[in-house]
MARMI-680867 format. One line per 2 residues: number of its first residue (from 1); for each residue x, y, z of C-alpha. Coordinates in steps of 0.2 Angstrom, whole numbers, plus 5000, padded with zeros to 4 digits. Example, Ala and Ser with C-alpha at 12.3 -4.5 7.8 and 13.67 -1.06 7.14 Angstrom:
! residues 2
1 = 5062,4978,5039 ~ 5068,4995,5036
! end
This chain:
! residues 440
1 = 5305,4960,4945 ~ 5300,4956,4927
3 = 5282,4957,4921 ~ 5283,4938,4917
5 = 5288,4933,4935 ~ 5274,4943,4943
7 = 5262,4932,4951 ~ 5243,4933,4947
9 = 5234,4931,4964 ~ 5217,4932,4971
11 = 5212,4946,4983 ~ 5207,4934,4996
13 = 5226,4928,4997 ~ 5234,4945,4999
15 = 5236,4944,5018 ~ 5248,4930,5016
17 = 5259,4939,5003 ~ 5265,4955,5012
19 = 5279,4963,5003 ~ 5277,4953,4987
21 = 5274,4960,4970 ~ 5259,4953,4963
23 = 5246,4956,4950 ~ 5227,4958,4953
25 = 5214,4955,4939 ~ 5197,4961,4942
27 = 5184,4975,4940 ~ 5183,4993,4948
29 = 5170,4993,4962 ~ 5173,5011,4967
31 = 5186,5024,4967 ~ 5190,5041,4975
33 = 5204,5053,4977 ~ 5210,5068,4967
35 = 5226,5076,4963 ~ 5241,5065,4964
37 = 5234,5050,4973 ~ 5219,5038,4968
39 = 5211,5025,4979 ~ 5204,5011,4968
41 = 5193,4998,4975 ~ 5195,4982,4965
43 = 5185,4966,4966 ~ 5189,4949,4959
45 = 5175,4938,4966 ~ 5186,4932,4981
47 = 5185,4949,4989 ~ 5188,4968,4988
49 = 5205,4977,4989 ~ 5210,4995,4990
51 = 5223,4999,4977 ~ 5233,5015,4980
53 = 5239,5023,4964 ~ 5252,5037,4966
55 = 5257,5048,4952 ~ 5275,5048,4958
57 = 5276,5029,4957 ~ 5267,5025,4940
59 = 5270,5033,4923 ~ 5259,5048,4918
61 = 5249,5038,4905 ~ 5246,5024,4918
63 = 5240,5037,4930 ~ 5228,5045,4917
65 = 5221,5028,4913 ~ 5217,5025,4931
67 = 5208,5042,4932 ~ 5197,5037,4917
69 = 5191,5021,4925 ~ 5172,5019,4927
71 = 5163,5007,4939 ~ 5165,4989,4933
73 = 5179,4993,4921 ~ 5190,4978,4919
75 = 5208,4981,4924 ~ 5225,4972,4929
77 = 5234,4981,4943 ~ 5252,4976,4947
79 = 5260,4982,4964 ~ 5267,4978,4981
81 = 5256,4970,4994 ~ 5256,4981,5010
83 = 5248,4973,5026 ~ 5236,4985,5035
85 = 5224,4979,5048 ~ 5212,4993,5044
87 = 5211,4988,5026 ~ 5197,4975,5020
89 = 5205,4958,5022 ~ 5220,4965,5030
91 = 5230,4970,5015 ~ 5230,4983,5001
93 = 5240,4985,4985 ~ 5252,5000,4981
95 = 5252,5000,4962 ~ 5266,5000,4950
97 = 5255,4999,4935 ~ 5237,4999,4930
99 = 5233,4991,4913 ~ 5215,4994,4907
101 = 5206,4980,4898 ~ 5190,4989,4895
103 = 5182,5005,4900 ~ 5164,5000,4906
105 = 5149,5010,4900 ~ 5139,5019,4913
107 = 5133,5005,4926 ~ 5114,5005,4927
109 = 5113,5000,4945 ~ 5118,5016,4955
111 = 5119,5020,4973 ~ 5101,5026,4974
113 = 5088,5014,4980 ~ 5081,5003,4966
115 = 5065,4992,4967 ~ 5066,4973,4968
117 = 5058,4972,4950 ~ 5072,4983,4943
119 = 5086,4973,4952 ~ 5079,4957,4946
121 = 5078,4963,4928 ~ 5096,4967,4930
123 = 5100,4951,4940 ~ 5115,4947,4929
125 = 5123,4964,4935 ~ 5116,4964,4952
127 = 5126,4949,4956 ~ 5141,4960,4957
129 = 5136,4970,4972 ~ 5144,4966,4989
131 = 5129,4958,4997 ~ 5125,4947,4982
133 = 5143,4941,4980 ~ 5143,4937,4999
135 = 5127,4927,4997 ~ 5134,4917,4982
137 = 5150,4913,4992 ~ 5139,4908,5007
139 = 5129,4897,4996 ~ 5145,4889,4990
141 = 5151,4886,5008 ~ 5134,4878,5013
143 = 5134,4866,4999 ~ 5153,4862,5001
145 = 5149,4859,5020 ~ 5134,4847,5016
147 = 5145,4837,5004 ~ 5160,4837,5016
149 = 5150,4830,5030 ~ 5141,4817,5020
151 = 5157,4812,5011 ~ 5166,4810,5028
153 = 5151,4799,5034 ~ 5154,4787,5019
155 = 5141,4793,5007 ~ 5143,4792,4989
157 = 5136,4806,4977 ~ 5124,4797,4964
159 = 5113,4810,4955 ~ 5096,4806,4950
161 = 5088,4811,4933 ~ 5079,4827,4930
163 = 5067,4820,4917 ~ 5055,4808,4924
165 = 5043,4797,4914 ~ 5027,4799,4924
167 = 5019,4811,4936 ~ 5020,4800,4951
169 = 5011,4810,4963 ~ 4999,4819,4952
171 = 5002,4832,4939 ~ 4996,4848,4947
173 = 5013,4854,4953 ~ 5024,4846,4939
175 = 5031,4854,4923 ~ 5026,4844,4908
177 = 5037,4844,4893 ~ 5039,4835,4876
179 = 5052,4821,4876 ~ 5054,4815,4858
181 = 5038,4805,4854 ~ 5033,4804,4872
183 = 5029,4815,4887 ~ 5041,4819,4902
185 = 5040,4829,4918 ~ 5053,4839,4927
187 = 5058,4831,4943 ~ 5051,4837,4960
189 = 5063,4826,4969 ~ 5077,4814,4966
191 = 5072,4803,4981 ~ 5064,4788,4973
193 = 5080,4786,4962 ~ 5091,4789,4977
195 = 5083,4774,4985 ~ 5088,4763,4971
197 = 5106,4770,4972 ~ 5106,4766,4991
199 = 5101,4748,4988 ~ 5117,4747,4978
201 = 5129,4758,4988 ~ 5122,4758,5005
203 = 5123,4777,5009 ~ 5121,4790,4994
205 = 5115,4807,4991 ~ 5110,4816,4975
207 = 5110,4835,4972 ~ 5102,4844,4958
209 = 5088,4856,4952 ~ 5070,4852,4956
211 = 5055,4860,4950 ~ 5038,4864,4957
213 = 5024,4871,4947 ~ 5015,4878,4962
215 = 5007,4895,4959 ~ 5015,4902,4975
217 = 5021,4920,4977 ~ 5028,4918,4995
219 = 5045,4924,4999 ~ 5050,4905,5003
221 = 5046,4898,4986 ~ 5054,4896,4969
223 = 5048,4886,4954 ~ 5066,4880,4952
225 = 5077,4876,4966 ~ 5092,4865,4971
227 = 5090,4851,4983 ~ 5102,4839,4992
229 = 5094,4822,4996 ~ 5103,4809,5006
231 = 5097,4791,5007 ~ 5102,4777,5019
233 = 5100,4758,5019 ~ 5097,4750,5036
235 = 5091,4767,5043 ~ 5077,4771,5056
237 = 5069,4788,5060 ~ 5082,4792,5073
239 = 5096,4789,5060 ~ 5087,4801,5048
241 = 5085,4814,5062 ~ 5103,4812,5068
243 = 5110,4814,5050 ~ 5100,4829,5046
245 = 5104,4838,5062 ~ 5123,4833,5062
247 = 5125,4840,5044 ~ 5116,4856,5047
249 = 5125,4860,5063 ~ 5142,4855,5055
251 = 5137,4868,5041 ~ 5134,4881,5054
253 = 5151,4879,5062 ~ 5159,4879,5045
255 = 5151,4896,5041 ~ 5157,4903,5057
257 = 5175,4898,5054 ~ 5176,4901,5035
259 = 5163,4915,5031 ~ 5166,4928,5044
261 = 5169,4942,5031 ~ 5153,4937,5021
263 = 5142,4936,5036 ~ 5148,4954,5040
265 = 5144,4960,5023 ~ 5127,4952,5026
267 = 5126,4961,5043 ~ 5122,4943,5050
269 = 5127,4942,5069 ~ 5137,4927,5072
271 = 5129,4925,5089 ~ 5113,4920,5080
273 = 5121,4905,5071 ~ 5131,4900,5087
275 = 5115,4899,5097 ~ 5108,4886,5084
277 = 5123,4874,5087 ~ 5114,4865,5101
279 = 5104,4850,5103 ~ 5088,4852,5094
281 = 5071,4847,5102 ~ 5062,4833,5094
283 = 5043,4835,5095 ~ 5030,4823,5090
285 = 5017,4831,5079 ~ 5003,4828,5091
287 = 5013,4838,5105 ~ 5016,4852,5092
289 = 4997,4852,5088 ~ 4993,4854,5106
291 = 5005,4868,5108 ~ 4998,4877,5093
293 = 4980,4876,5099 ~ 4985,4883,5116
295 = 4994,4897,5108 ~ 4979,4901,5097
297 = 4967,4901,5112 ~ 4979,4912,5122
299 = 4979,4924,5107 ~ 4998,4923,5104
301 = 4995,4920,5085 ~ 4982,4918,5072
303 = 4980,4903,5062 ~ 4967,4891,5054
305 = 4977,4876,5060 ~ 4968,4861,5068
307 = 4975,4844,5073 ~ 4978,4833,5057
309 = 4982,4848,5046 ~ 4999,4851,5038
311 = 5008,4866,5046 ~ 5006,4883,5037
313 = 5019,4897,5038 ~ 5011,4905,5053
315 = 5012,4889,5063 ~ 5030,4886,5057
317 = 5035,4903,5062 ~ 5028,4903,5080
319 = 5036,4886,5083 ~ 5053,4892,5077
321 = 5051,4908,5088 ~ 5046,4898,5103
323 = 5061,4886,5103 ~ 5073,4899,5097
325 = 5082,4885,5087 ~ 5077,4872,5074
327 = 5064,4860,5080 ~ 5061,4843,5073
329 = 5043,4838,5071 ~ 5041,4819,5070
331 = 5027,4806,5068 ~ 5015,4815,5056
333 = 4997,4811,5051 ~ 4997,4799,5036
335 = 4985,4810,5027 ~ 4997,4825,5025
337 = 5012,4814,5020 ~ 5017,4805,5004
339 = 5012,4787,5001 ~ 5029,4780,5002
341 = 5032,4784,5020 ~ 5032,4770,5032
343 = 5018,4769,5045 ~ 5022,4770,5064
345 = 5020,4752,5070 ~ 5014,4759,5087
347 = 5001,4771,5078 ~ 4995,4767,5061
349 = 4988,4784,5059 ~ 5005,4791,5059
351 = 5020,4790,5048 ~ 5038,4789,5053
353 = 5042,4806,5046 ~ 5051,4822,5051
355 = 5051,4840,5046 ~ 5064,4852,5053
357 = 5057,4869,5056 ~ 5070,4883,5057
359 = 5067,4900,5065 ~ 5061,4913,5052
361 = 5063,4901,5038 ~ 5050,4887,5041
363 = 5052,4870,5034 ~ 5070,4867,5028
365 = 5071,4848,5029 ~ 5058,4835,5025
367 = 5062,4817,5028 ~ 5056,4799,5033
369 = 5058,4781,5034 ~ 5052,4773,5017
371 = 5040,4758,5016 ~ 5050,4743,5013
373 = 5036,4730,5011 ~ 5031,4726,4993
375 = 5013,4722,4996 ~ 5010,4737,5008
377 = 5018,4749,4995 ~ 5008,4741,4981
379 = 4992,4744,4991 ~ 4997,4762,4994
381 = 5000,4765,4976 ~ 4982,4758,4972
383 = 4975,4768,4986 ~ 4982,4784,4979
385 = 4976,4780,4961 ~ 4994,4780,4955
387 = 4998,4770,4939 ~ 5006,4754,4945
389 = 5016,4752,4929 ~ 5025,4768,4932
391 = 5031,4762,4949 ~ 5036,4744,4944
393 = 5054,4748,4945 ~ 5052,4756,4962
395 = 5042,4741,4968 ~ 5056,4730,4962
397 = 5067,4737,4976 ~ 5056,4729,4988
399 = 5057,4712,4979 ~ 5076,4710,4979
401 = 5084,4712,4996 ~ 5072,4725,5003
403 = 5079,4733,5020 ~ 5073,4747,5031
405 = 5079,4763,5024 ~ 5076,4782,5025
407 = 5082,4799,5020 ~ 5078,4817,5018
409 = 5078,4832,5007 ~ 5085,4849,5011
411 = 5082,4864,4999 ~ 5098,4874,4997
413 = 5091,4891,4994 ~ 5079,4891,5009
415 = 5094,4885,5020 ~ 5105,4899,5014
417 = 5091,4912,5016 ~ 5089,4906,5034
419 = 5107,4905,5039 ~ 5112,4922,5030
421 = 5097,4931,5037 ~ 5090,4935,5020
423 = 5071,4937,5019 ~ 5068,4931,5001
425 = 5075,4915,4994 ~ 5076,4924,4976
427 = 5092,4932,4982 ~ 5099,4915,4987
429 = 5100,4908,4969 ~ 5110,4916,4955
431 = 5095,4917,4943 ~ 5078,4914,4951
433 = 5064,4906,4943 ~ 5047,4911,4950
435 = 5029,4912,4945 ~ 5031,4928,4936
437 = 5050,4928,4932 ~ 5060,4918,4919
439 = 5071,4933,4914 ~ 5086,4935,4913
! end
């Protein structure tokens, strides 16, 4: 077969190409062998493949080039696909030729143990490790599943702006920036604009980076993270809960079907995910508070929580452990939730909101029904000492065909961390931004 007719393929597709001559383009992950046979592990982003280079099947210069390869050298390897159940991905390549594009310099990340600071300083290179590549592919699959589910439910993607003109909920956790002759803020959420989009298209979602200037150092926080936010017209709290649960459980099933190899690289037991694909309990806040107080008295965990408080990390953790699956806490005290959340008509001290608490990860979803009455919303804006002029466009939504509506936000990195079993969210985003890190 001529060079020009050789197909360039991905490693992930080799198992369907048994006996064919193909070309792989990638980077050397590892190598071993001596004498007349070399075993080159090649990675191309879709997977890792063993390439067998025999001195009797390739030219002498080609074999010598293969011996010179260093970790992360870039190469093109042509050969015949050989199916083998023992090989990663079920196939390997018997090389006809090895074309070297570049011999890499000594790679700074070795097999020895490196501290997190060193690895984060070299994040641009650490991404090439097996676990980090698997995490990026899982991240992609989670986002793909979110969007597939919503698209199939009739939602439209209508993204919200990143620059916002006003600090709508106070400036303490917002990043301020110059905007020509004015001041702008980096968005904390696309929700308010998604509400406007929902009044046009009925069911929408936005997806983009969001920013929080909280001086938090916990394993669950980033200063820049990506959030998906669906918003629905004609929706009540049950609709919001059903949508969130349905989307996440669909995502779990998609991971189990399409990301088995990545979950294995992450040493994530599929049975753990399978156990979460069940009907999730829905628990009013007051019931959750009663349970937490009882557990404190029984000495099951320590916390400063008292009824009326927001949940802290210890409270979320113990709830997740108790139920063994995500739990949906609903009907929150109005004091701990945002001004735009609709009050419970049966109890004005509560809002029609929901947080989904996931085992080991804490809150992964925050959602609510939005207040649709213009005068009530205007009163809330005044009560919270927010500038009315900044919300005039938002109030307009309540003047022209206002309807019951609601939605939620879900952080991508925290969800990936939870599903993949990774302790720190900083590994679940390509280049994390934290309180002490903006490099690389």
